[in-house]
N, C-alpha and C positions, 0 to 999 in steps of 0.2 A: 504494500499499499504506499505509505510514506508520500503523501502528495499535498500540495496546497496550490488551489486554483484562485486566479485574480478575476473579480467581477462581483456583482450582485450575489451575496450567498444564496438569496432563495431561489435566483434562477439555477444558479450551481448545483444545489441540493436537489432540485427537480430533475436535473440530468442524470444526478446519480441514482435518483429514484428509479428512472427509466432503465439504468444499466444496472440496478440491482445490487448497488453498492451500500455495504452496512457497516455501521460502526457498534462497538459494544458498548460504547458510554460516550457522554459529551460533557465537557466542562468549558465554561466560556466566561468572559468578562464583557458584555456589549457595551457598546457607547452610551455613557450616561445621557440623561435627557437635559439638553440646553448647557452642556458644559464646555464641548469645544468643536471647532469645525477643523475637520483633517484634510480640508483642501482637495477634496476629490471632485467638485463641481467643475463643470464645463460650459464655456459659452458658444452658444450656437447662432450663426447668422449675424446681422448686422454689420458695422462698420469694422473692418478688419484693423483700422489704424487706432480705433478707441481702445483704450487699456482697460474699461470696464472695472475701474478700480472700486473695490468694496470698502475701501477706508473713507470713501465720501459717504455723507449721511444719505439714507434712504430717500429723506423727504427732499432733497436737493437733486439728486442724480438717478433715482431709481423709484420705480413704482412696484408695489407688489402685485404680481399677477394673479390670475384665477388658478386655483387648485386644480391640476390636471393628473390624470392617471400616468404613473411610470410604466414601463414597457412589461413590469410584472403583472400588469392588468388589475391591481387591487389597491396598494397603498397611494393615498393621495400624496402628491409632492408640491410644496410651495415653491413657485419659481420667481426669480427675481428678473425683471425686464430693465434692462439699461435704455436710457434715452435714444441710443443709437439704434434701437430695435433689437439687439442680441438677447437671447434668453439663455439665462443660466440654470442648467439642470444638474441636479444632484441626488444621486441615489443613496447618499449616506444616512445612516438611521441616528436620530438624536438631535435634530435641528427641526422637528415637526412644531408647527405652531402650538400645538396644545398637548397637555400630557395624554389626553385621551388617544391623539393620533399616534404619539409615540408607543403608546401600549398596544394598539392595534396593529401597527407594524411589527412589533416584538412579537405578537401572538403569531402573526403570519411566518416569522422565522422559524419559531418552534413547532409550527405545523410541518415545516419542510423537515426539521431536525427529526421529528417523529417517523416521518417517512424512511428516514436513514438510520434509524436506530433499531437494533434488535429488541424484541418483545421483552427481553429480561433485563434492558438497559435501564440506566438511570443518566439524569443529568444534574449538574451542578452549575448553579447561575450565580455569579458575584454581581451584585448591582448597589449602586450608591443613591443617595436621594438628592432632591434639590429644593431650592425654596423659590417661592414666589417673589419676584423683584418689583421694586418700584417703577413707574414710568420713566423716572430720570436715570436711575442706576442701571435699569435694564438696557439702556442704550449709551452708557458710558463707555468712553474710550480713553485709555491711558495716553496721554501724549509721547510720553517715552516708548510705549509699546503699542502703535496703533494696529498692529494685526494681533495683540494679545500675546500673552507670556506663556511659554512652554506649550504651544499649540492651541491656546485657549483664544477663540476670538470673541467678539462682542457677545455678551450675555443674551440668550434667548429667553431666559426666564422672566419675561416682562410681565406686566399686568395681565392677568388671565381671568376669563370669565369664570365665576364660580369659585375664585380664589381671592383671598384677602392678602393685601401687601403684607410680606413677612411670614406668609403660611408656609410650612413645611408641607410639601405636596404628598409625600408618601409613595413615592414611585414604586420602591421595592414591594410593598405589599399590594400595590394596586397591579404589579405585574405578576406578583405569586397568586392571587385570586384570580386573575384573569386565565392564567395558565390552567388553574384547577378547574375552572369552569369550562375550559376548552377540552378537558379530559385526562390532564395529568394528574397523579396523585402527589398531592403536596405532602411530603414526609416529615420535613424539618427545616426549621430555620436555625442558622449557624451564625453565631455573632464572631466577625473578624474584629478582633481587639488590636488598635494600632497603639503600641507604645510611644511612638515617634509621629503622632498626627501632624498634617500640616496645621501650622499656628493660624488661629483666627482672632482678629481684633474685635470680638463681640463683647458688649458689655450687658446684654440683657438676656443671656442664655449661656448655657455651658459650650466649651469646645468641643466639637465632634471628634471622636476617638474609636468609631467604629464603623463596619459596613456590614452587610447581609450576604450571606451564602445560603441559597435555598437549594435544598435537594428535593427533587422530584423524580418520579418512575413513570414508565409507561404501562406498567402492570401492578396489579396488587401484590404478585410475588415477583421478586426481581433480585438479581445478582448481587450481593453486597459482603464483601471480606472483611467483616469487623476485626477479625483476629489481626489482620494485616497493619491495622493502624491503633492498635492497643497502646496506651501510655504506660510508662514504668509506674508502679505503685511507689508513691512517696514515701521516703525514708522516715519520715514523721509518723505516717501510717503504720508502717512496720513496728516502729518503735513501739507505738501505743499498744499494738497488738501483743507484743512479747512482754511488755514490762509487768512486774508484779504489782498487787494491791495488797496494802496492810490492811489489818482489822479496823484501824482507826480511820481509815479513808472517809471523808465526808459524805460520799454516796455509796457506801459500802452496802446499803441496802436498797441500792437503786435511786437515781435521780429522779425528781419530780416526772411522773408519767412512765417510768421504767418499771419493770418488773424485778423481782430480787434476783433472776437469773440474768443479770446484765453483765456487761464487761467490767463494771466495777466491783464484783464478788472478789472476795478474799482470795488470792492465788499467788503461788510463787513466780519469779521472773522465768520466762523461757517456757511455760506451760503450754502456750500455743506453738505448734511447729508447722501446721500445714498452711503457711502465709502465701498467698498469690503474690506472684512476681509483677502482674500488671492489672491493670483496669481497663474498662471501656473508656474509648475516647469521649471527652465531654463536648457540649455543644459551644463553647467558647474558646476560639483558637487564636492565641496570642502570636502574631507574626508580625514583624517589623516591615515598614515600607522600606523599599531600597530604590535610591536613585539610579537612572540609567542614563548613560551619555549618547545613547543612540538618538536616531531621529523620532522615535516613537515615545511618547511622553505619559503614556496611561498603561504602564507596566505593572502587572501584579506579580508579586514576589513568587519564586518557584516553591517556597516551602509552604505556601498557601495551598497549592494544587497538588503537591506530593500525596497527602491522604486521600484526596479525591479520586486521583488515578489509582492509588494502590487498593483502595476500598471498592471501586466501581469496574475493576478489571480482574481477570485471573493473572495470578503471577505465571502460571502454566501456559495459558492461553486457552484456545478453543479448537474444536474439531474443524477442519476445513471443509468436510462435507455436510454436516448437519448443524454445525454452528454451536453444539452445546459446550459449555464451559468445562474446564478441568477445576475441579472444586479440591479445597483444602481438606485432607483427611486428618481429623483432630480427635486425639485420646481426652475424653473427659473425665476427670476424677470427682466424683459427686457424692456427698455425704448428707444424710438427712441430719437434722439437730440431735434426734434421739440415737443416731449412730456414733456420735462424737464421744470422746472420754468424759466420762462424768465431772472430771476437774475442770473441763473446757468450760469457760464462761458463756460459750454460745450453745452449750448443751441444753436441750428441752427434754424432759422425761415425759412421755405419753402425750406429747403435744402435736407431734408431726408423725402420725402413724400412717399416712397414706403413701402414695408414691411420690417420687420426687417432683414430678410435675404439678402436684398439688400443693407444694410448699409455697408459701408467699415468698415471692422473690426478692423481697426488701433486704433479707439478710443472705443472699445468695452467693455474693462475693466472698464472704467469709468462710465458705466451706465448700468452695468447688475451685479447680484448677483445670488449666487445658494445656495440651501439649501437641503440637503439629507433627505428624508423622510423615508427611510428604502431599502429594497431589494424586488424585485418581479422575481417569474419564468418566463422564456420566452418559456415555452411549457405547455401542459396540461396534462401531465402524472400523476400528481398528487402525485409524490414521494417527500419526504423531501430530500434536498440537502446534498450532501457529499462534503467534502473539495476537493479543486483542488490541483492536483499533480504537483510538482516542480521537474523538471529532471535537473541532472547534470552529464554529461559523464565523468568528471574528478573531482571525489568528493574530493580527497585529504584528508585534515585533518577534512571534514565534516561541513564546514561553513554554506554550502547551505542548508543542512538537519537541522542544529541548527536553522537558521533564518526562515525556512519553518515552522518548529514546534511553534517558537515564534509567528507567525502570524496566527496559526491556520490551516495551510496547511498540506499536506502530501508530502512525498519526494521520490524519486527513482534515484539512482545514480550507476555509475560505478568506479572502481578503479583498477588500475593494481597492486599495490604493497599491498599485505595482510599484511604488518608490519603496516599499518596505522588503522588496523580495531579497535584496542584498543583504539586509539587516537580519532577515530571517536566517538566510543560508550561512552567515557567519555564526550566528548563535547554535544553529543545528551542527555544524561541523566541529564547535567548541566541545559537543558532548561526545565524539566517536570514542576518544580514549578512555572516558569515564564509564561510558556504557560497557565497553569492552572489560573494564576492571570490576565493574558491578557484576556481569555476568558469570566471573569466574566464581565468586561467592554464592551466586543463586543457584549454579549448578550443584555446588557441594552442599548447599542446605536440601537440597532436593534429594539426594542421595541417601 
């Protein structure tokens, strides 16, 4: 696979659908609403000697044209018409006149993703929010940076019908609910916590230090390798489980709301021995933003999509004939609480006499552990597996492709701006040695 095609991602994915090209998962960070102009527009007709400068005010030099359909046949596209008669057409997403038009375009994109995704696939969507600006600030131009800084053009979050000035629009949840209504299963909202967020000179609200990542699936049952992204159990948690409790402990008979059979029950240090080494990954991911000196300014850090790719794809791959994934073979050690040693504070006599599946999962992590034994085929085709494919309809600088290679996966993607081709190739080429290095250890783990 390993392909990136340039053009409107919807048209490209429609072609892939006809060709029967499929991906096992999708991870992407679409253009945010009203944030940047990626300079993908083109001028058609008019006076060839006119520079069609967009740095002049619209009121003086431009008039807003009627909304016309693009060649995709669905998304309305606001066109700028120069006084010379030239029409500026732009297929990029993010500069729509209203949030509703933006959401409509995004739903169309993910309908195309749906057609290119295996039935057991998931999508991870990183999306940020926008504010409704005032009429003056919405059209403000920085004299020192008339074209905008870091790729950012004049704000499009102007005064919007139905929104008050300074309103937080709620773009992420508008998109999540729209995708859910369109058939996707909305499985989880994940908070991307940024320890080093962009400074904001605001005095009437807190500075923003997070964005959303939504996990959605195509089917009710889907592939998700949660073992691949487990976090190490904190040392403080291990210490708390093994430390002893004296007879004089303030909560020796249980803290308020606890039963006498609590972890505070008197015991000697080291009584608990079956301590798990890992825990399930939580829904708040702390990842620093990282500057990139290339031409693309909206680069999401590779550490942010590492767990997305690891959980959404099989480390071993899938069958090239039927598409079934190779799944992780795990040995689970599970003990009911009444099967623990009576000296263990988690012991519950005659309380959990049913099957393990009948146990309340609240205390599950305290008495279960897992060990990966390898990977096994879920079909009888007899073929060697091929690497899973990761799709990104907004490939940008190629971060998704780079991380896919790092973990031994394939990639396929779309990008509207062909100027990023060289940048993508540089980043992809930089991963060739690292991918080979990791593959040596992956093969050792599978033996």
